[in-house]
N, C-alpha and C positions, 0 to 999 in steps of 0.2 A: 385291260392293262393300260396303265398311264403312259402317255407319250409326251413328246416335246412340241407337238403341234406342226401342221404343215405350213411351209413358208408362205404359200399363197393366201392361206387363211390369216396368218399373222400380218401380212402386208395390208390386207383389207381392214383388219382390226385396227391397225396402226392409224389409218386415216379416220376411221370412225371415232377412235379415242381422241384424236387431235381435235375433231369437231366438238366432242364432249367437253374438252378443256375450254374451248372457245365459248360454248354455251354457258358453262359454269361461271366463267368470267363475266359474261354479259348479264347473267342473272344477279350476280353480286353487285355489279355496277348499277343496275336498275333498282335493286333494293336499297342501296345507299342513297341513290337519287330520290327515291320515294321518301326515305326518312328525312332527308334534308329539306324536302319540299313540304311535306305535311306538317312539320313542326312549325311552319309559318302560320298555320290556321288551326292548329290543334295542339293540345298538351301531351298527347300520346303518339309515339312514333312506331308502335308495335305493328308487325305485319301478321295478319291472320287471313285465312281463306275467306271467312265471312266478311271481314272488313273490306277486302279487295273486291269481292263480288258486289257489295253494296255501293262502293265508290263507282264502279263501272256502270251499275244500273241506276245511279243517281239517287239511291235510297239512303245513303249514309247521312246520319244526323250530326252535323258539325255544331260546335258551340256557337250559339247566337252572337255572343260577344265578338268572336273572330269574324263572323260573317259581315259585320259592319265595317270591317277594314276596307280601304279603297282598292286593295289588290286581291281581295278574296276570290272574286269571280275568276280572275286569270289563274290563280293558284289551283283552284278546283278543276278548271279546264285542263291545266297541265297534268294534274294528278291522274285524271282519267286516262290521259294518253300514256303516262308512265305505267299505270296498272295494266292497261290493255296489252302493252308490249311485254310486260313482265309475265302475264298469264300465257301469252303466245309462246314466249321463250320456254316456259315450264312445260307446255304441251309438246313442244319440239323436243325437249330433253327426254320426256317420257317415251316418245316414239323412238328416239335414238337409243335409249337404254334397252327397249324391247328388241331392236335390231341387233345391238351388240350381244344380247343374250342368245340370239339365234346363230350368230356366226362364230362366237368364241369356241375354241376346241375344248369341249368339256372333259375330254379324257386326258388333258394335260396334267402332269404330276403336281403342279402347283395347287390343284383343287383337292389334293389329298391332305392338305394342311387344314386342320380344323379351324374354323373362323375365317377362312378366306372364301368370300362369296363370289358369285358370278362376275359382278362388275369390278370388284376390287382385283380379282385375278385377271380379268380382261385388261385393265389398265396396266398392271404390272407386266403382263405378257407383251402388250403393244409397245411399251416404252423400253423394255429390256431386250426382247428378242431372244438371242441365243444365250442361255444361262451357262453353257459349258465354257465360255470364255473366262468365267470367274472361277479360278481354282480354289479360292478360299472365300469364306463368307465375309471376312473383313474387307476383301477387295470390292465386293459388291456393295457393302455398306458405304465405303468410300466413294464409289461410283454414284451412289444416290445422294451423297453429301450429308450422310448421317453419322460420319465418323467424328469422334470427339476431338476437340482442339484443346490441348493442354500446354502448360508452360511450367517448366521446372525452375524453382527458385530455392537453391540450397537443398534441403531435405524435403521441401514442400512441393507438391504438384498442384498447380492452380488450374481449374477447369474454366474454359471460355465457351462452353456450349458445343454445338456441332459446327462443322465446316460450312454447311449449306451450299456446297458446290454441286454441280450437276443439275439434274432434272427436278425442278421445283414441284411440278405436278406429281411426279412419281414419289417424291419425298412426302408430300402431303397425303398421298394415298396410303403409304405405309403407316404413317402416324395415325391416321384415322382407323386403319385396320387394327392396329394394336389397341387403340382406345376401345374399339368395338368388342374386341376379344375380352378385354378386362371388364367391360360393362356387362356383357352377357355371360362371361366366364364359361365359354364354350370350347376352350382349349386347356385342359387340365395341366399340361406340362408348362405352358406359358404362364398361366395364372399362378401356379405354385412358385415358379421362378420369380415372378414379380413380387408376390407376397413376402417371400424370403428376403427380398432386396428393395422393399418399398422405400421410395424417396430418392433412388438413384436415377440416372438418366435413362430414358427409354431406349437409347442406343444399345445398351447392354441387352435389353430385351429383344431388340431387332436382330442382334447377332444370333440369338437363340432361334428365333423364327426362321431365319435364312439357313441356319445350319441344321435344322431338324428335318 
């Protein structure tokens, strides 16, 4: 039977998810730094596992023309450091995701929603806590900052996107969850709703997710 999760489990989960948010931010920061640095001695700033491994091992073949630049050696040295840190962060994230998967209350009602996976559900649980305080789905959407901002001008209603108030990490998690559902089409109700209203804001879709 689905439950709402034990408080002690959710408290621990909250701290783990906060660390996950930190690691995600650090990984993005290191990837951006990698792109800014490698473009100084290479025409391609793509990030692949093979490329990162070759850079760390000193086996990556840089363009000979760039290697003649006076600062090439320093850039290559810096790149190796960035990549080592990036790979370490990704290892830490994998271990953290494993731990989150162990402590998340898998019998929580949120996991009865098709398309809500273990980590997505864990983030939502950790950042929201007690769902019962939201009596209406619209209140929860507003809490996440996903509520539409509109302006009425005469008979016209002009949309200005979403409010973006509240928890940014939670908002991002919901957005990615919906995109994943639409990509894998593993929630027939949501997919049908979207297909019938293709082109509208994802906020309407989120209202359906939270209300289902």
